[in-house]
N, C-alpha and C positions, 0 to 999 in steps of 0.2 A: 778862843776857848778860855774859860774863866775858872773852872773848878780847881780847888786845891785839895789834893788827896792826902789825908792824914793817916799815916801808918801806925797802927796799934796791933801788931801781929801777935797771934796766940803762940806762946813759946812751944817749941818742938817737944814732943813727948806727952803733951797734955791729953787727957782722956776724952775731951770733947771734940777732938778732930781725928781723922783716920791716920795721920802721919804717913801718908802715901804720896808718891810723886804723881804728876799728871801732865800730859800734853793737852791743853785745852782745845776742844773742837767745837764747843757750843757755849752760848751765854744764856743763863737761865734767870728769868725775872720773877721776883716775888713781891708781895706786899707783906708788911710785918703783921698785919691784923691786930695791931696794938694801938688802941685809940686813947690811951692815957695821955694826959697833957704833957708829961715829961718824957715820953717815949721817943726821944730824938736819936739821931745816928750815934751821937756820943754815948748815950745811955745804953744802946745796944752793944757798943764796943765794950763798955764796962761789964755788961752781962756775959759776953763771951770770954773776956779776960778772967772773969771770976768763976769760970767753969760751966757756964750755961745751965746753972741750977742743977748740976749733976747729970744732965741729959746729954746724949750724943747729938749735939747740934752745933753746926759751924758753917759759915758761908764766907764769901770773899770780901764783899763790900756792903755797907749800909749807906743809904742816901737820904737826906732830908732837904728842906728848902734852903738850907744855909751851908751845909757841909757834906763831905764824903769821907767815910772812914774805911780803911782797909784792914781786914782781920787775918786773912790767909794770903800767902804768896799765890800768884796766878798759876804757878806750876805745882801746886799741891791740891789734893782732893779735899772736899768738904762733905758734910752731912747735911744736905738741904733739900734734896729733890724727892725724897720719899721712895726711891727705887732701889734701896739696898746697894749692891755692888754694880748696879746698872750704870748706863752712860750719863744719866743726870748727875749722879754723884761723882762718877769716875772720870768724866770727860768734859764737865761744864763748870764754868765760873758762875757762882751764885751771887746775884745782886738783889738785896732787899731794899724796897722803897718804903719809907715811913708814911704813916697816915694818922698821926696823933692829932688830938683836938687842937684846932687853931693853926695847923700847918697851912702854908701857902702851897696847896697841892700842885698847881700848875708849875710853880718854881721847882718843886721837888721832881716833877716829871721831866722838866727841862734838864735838871742836873743829871738825872738818871740816863736820859737820852744821850747827853754829852759823854758820860762815862762809857756807855755802851759803844758809842762811836769810837772813842779812844781805844777801847779793848778790841773792837772789831779790826781796826787798822793795825794795832800792835801785834795781834796774833794771827792775822789773815783769816779771820772768821767771817764768812759771808752773812749778809743780812738774813738770809733764809734760815740760818742756824741760831738766830736769837729766838728762844722759846719761852713761852709762859710755863710756870711750874706745872700747870695742869697737863701739859704734854707728857710729862714723865710719870705722874702718879694718879692723874684724874682729879686731884683736889682742885676746888674752884679758887685758884690762886694764880696770879695776883688779883685779889677780889675787887679792888678799885679800878685796876687797869684793864681787866678782861673786857668789860663792856665798851672800852674805848681803844682796843688794841691797835686797830689800823691808824687811828689818830696818833697814838704813841709811836708807832713805827715810822710814821711820816716825820715825827720830831727827830728820830734817830737819823733818818736820811738827811734831814736839813743840817743836823750837827756834823755829819760826815762831809757834806758839801762845804760847810764853813771851814772845816779843817783843810780840805783840798783846794779851796778857792773855786770849786765848781758850783755855779749858780744856775745850772740848767733845769733844776727842779725834777731830776730823774727820780722816779719812784722805784721801789723794789720790783723786780720783774715778776710777771705773773708766773706762778710755779709751773714748770714743765713736769708732767706726771712722773717721767723716768728720773729726772734730776731730783725731784722732791722725795722719791722713794730712797734714792741714794743718800740724801742729806739726813733724813730722819732715821732714828734708830728703831729697828723692828725686833721685837722679842722672838727668839727661836728656841726650840726645844733641843737639847743635846742629849742623845741617847748613848750610854756607855755599854757597848757590847761586852758580854761576859759578866755583867753586873745586873742580874735579873731585877726588873721593876725599878731600876735606878735611873734617874735622869736629872738633869739640871738645866739652868737657863743660860743662854748666850744672847748676843745682840748682833744683828746684821747691820753694818754701817759701811757705806761706800763699797758694797759687794764683798766685804770681809766680815768674817764671824769672829767676835771677841768673846773669849771665855776667861773667867778668873783663873789666874795661874795656879792658885791653890787647888782648884778643882782638878786641873790636869795633873798636877804633881801628886796629889794624894791618891788619885786613881792609878797612878803609875808607880806606886810604891816609893815615893820620894817625899821629902819634907821641904817646907818653905820657911825661910827666916827673913824678916824685914830688918835691915840695918839702917836706922833712921839717920845716924850721923853721916854715913857715906851716901845716903839716899839711893840704896840699891837693894834688890831682892836676890837672895841666894837660894838656889834650888839644889838640894843635896840628895844623893842616893842613900836610902836608909841602910844602916848596918845590918848584915844578916846574922 
C-alpha cells in the first residue's frame, strides 16, 4: 500500500462542520464536480480550512492522483451526503475524488480504492456498505464514477486483497435481499402520539430505528446540549 494521508483537520467549533461524534457504519464516495485545473486535493483542503465559502460543507477525505488529504476525524460527522441528519451525514465517512482538468483519473481512482480498503478494514465496514452519494440524496454523484461503479468496486476488492495478501480474486458477494435490506438505511416515518399532525423522520438500519436525540428530547419536554470539548451530549429535564 502506497498512499500517504496528509492530515489537515478542520478545527473543532468551526461552523462548516457539525461538531458531532460518529461511529462510522458506511463509506460514501463523491466526485468533486470541479474541473478547474487547480482543483487538487490540497486545494480542497484549503477550501475547507478557510470555512467552505461560508457553506455548511465538510467531508473526511479528498483524493487526487498524487495525494490524499484528511479533513475530519473518522469519528466525527460531516455535511456531505445531502440527507440532513440522516445516516449519510450521521453514519458515513465521506470521500471526495478529484476530477480536475489534466488529472490522471485512473491513478486517482486507484488511490481512492486503496483509501476505501484501508477504512473498510480499520472500521470493519463491509464492502456492501460502500455507497455512492446518490444512494443518500438521489444526486447523480459521483458523476465520473457512477457509470463505472462495478469496475471501481473491483479496484477496492483488489486493494483489500493486497492488504491481506489474499490473491484469490474474490469479488463482493451478490447481495442477499434480506442482508441488503439490513445493510441499507431505509427512511421511516415517526409519528408522535399526542402531537396532532406532527411527525418526523427516522432511519431503519440493521433492524433498529434511529431517531435524532433532539427530536426525542424536545418532544419529551427536555433540552439537549452538545459539549464539543468532552465530545458528549447532555439531555436535561427542563425546569418547571
